[in-house]
C-alpha positions, -999 to +999 in steps of 0.1 A: +000+000+000+030+023+005+047+010-027+025+023-055+020+058-069-008+074-088-023+053-115-005+022-102-027+023-071-060+003-069-090+009-048-078-017-024-045+001-020-063+034-013-087+019+012-059+002+031-039+034+035-071+055+041-081+032+070-048+034+087-040+071+082-075+084+089-076+063+121-043+079+132-055+114+122-086+108+143-065+099+173-042+130+169-072+152+165-089+143+198-056+140+217-045+175+205-079+189+216-080+172+250-043+179+259-036+214+246-071+225+236-062+231+199-073+215+167-042+199+151-054+182+120-066+212+099-062+249+097-097+262+089-105+272+125-071+287+130-075+309+100-108+321+113-093+329+147-063+346+129-087+369+110-107+376+141-077+386+162-063+408+134-097+425+130-096+433+168-060+445+166-047+416+187-017+413+165+004+389+187-025+365+193-032+365+156+004+358+148+003+326+168-025+312+146-006+323+115+023+302+128+000+272+132-010+276+095+027+279+086+036+247+104+009+228+085+021+241+052+057+234+061+048+198+068+030+195+035+059+211+017+085+188+033+066+156+025+060+166-011+096+177-015+110+143-006+085+124-027+095+145-057+132+141-050+131+103-047+103+092-070+127+087-099+151+066-079+149+029-068+148+039-032+112+038-019+108+069+003+072+063+013+077+039+043+104+063+055+080+092+055+055+071+075+082+062+101+092+099+103+056+109+111+055+082+138+088+096+152+072+131+154+043+118+174+067+101+199+087+133+201+056+153+209+048+128+237+081+133+254+083+171+248+048+175+264+063+165+298+096+185+293+084+219+281+055+241+291+047+255+256+014+243+241+019+265+210+051+245+202+034+212+207+005+223+185+030+234+158+047+200+157+013+182+155+001+205+128+034+198+109+029+161+113-007+162+100+003+185+071+031+160+064+007+130+064-021+147+043+005+157+017+021+123+011-012+104+011-028+129-012+003+129-035+007+091-039-031+086-044-035+114-070-055+134-045-081+106-041-072+102-004-071+129+022-072+119+058-067+147+082-099+168+079-135+160+068-150+192+054-140+185+018-148+148+022-184+154+032-188+178+004-174+154-022-195+125-007-226+146-011-217+154-047-210+117-055-243+106-039-263+131-059-248+118-091-263+084-085-297+099-093-288+111-128-287+090-160-257+108-175-235+094-148-246+058-153-215+049-173-193+062-145-213+043-119-185+018-109-160+046-105-186+066-086-194+038-062-157+032-056-153+069-047-182+068-023-169+036-007-134+052-002-148+084+013-171+064+037-141+044+049-121+076+056-149+093+075-157+061+094-122+054+105-115+091+114-145+088+137-133+055+151-098+069+156-112+099+175-135+077+196-106+053+204-082+082+211-107+097+235-113+063+252-076+057+257-069+093+268-097+097+293-110+063+303-077+044+304-059+075+317-031+074+291-033+111+284-008+124+258+007+089+258-022+079+235+000+094+207+023+064+212-006+042+201-009+063+169+029+061+163+028+023+168+001+019+142+021+038+117+053+019+125+036-015+123+019-007+090+052+004+074+071-027+085+042-050+076+040-034+041+078-038+037+077-074+047+048-082+024+066-065-005+097-085+001+077-117+003+059-111-030+092-101-046+109-132-034+080-155-044+081-142-079+117-152-084 
């Protein structure tokens, strides 16, 4: 699932990566909100707060939200940069990017206990989510986005409406595949948020819940690598 790019990816590949990464994003979203009271998987709310503060001449407060947006963009840029740099080489950079994101979540967990700066913690989490959203979007030709749901619900509504019109009948298999993929992303983002909230509050793991998200990413990367090696070996 981390070995194919663009047109070489199937619906099965996209669903697998969507399930894992949207689940992780759901965990990060709820843990960020519960621990530092900030949304860390998208920048829509931060942009609104930035505009509000600037309009009320609260320049410094507004700058903080602008930095949040910058960190998300920086994460997206970094991920895309490395994919472009290595896509023509034999080295598969995608599992490395997944492990890098996992490392970021672990680093955030330890920094939370060492420093008293929620803005810095939020910045790293936003970087990680921008990083994730960029690489999954890029390798899937923008079919998979996992860190926020506004666009997903919009696209799902559009796809569902097309089912009622005859001119879309020829594209029905592709349309149904798109609907299926979007439902998986939404469902597992919700399940990730629910699980993250349960581990954070009910099991008293707190910020350590991010270790769970990092473990999921790490296991998925190693499992995908082992599966690839097995298939490659069996074809010899």
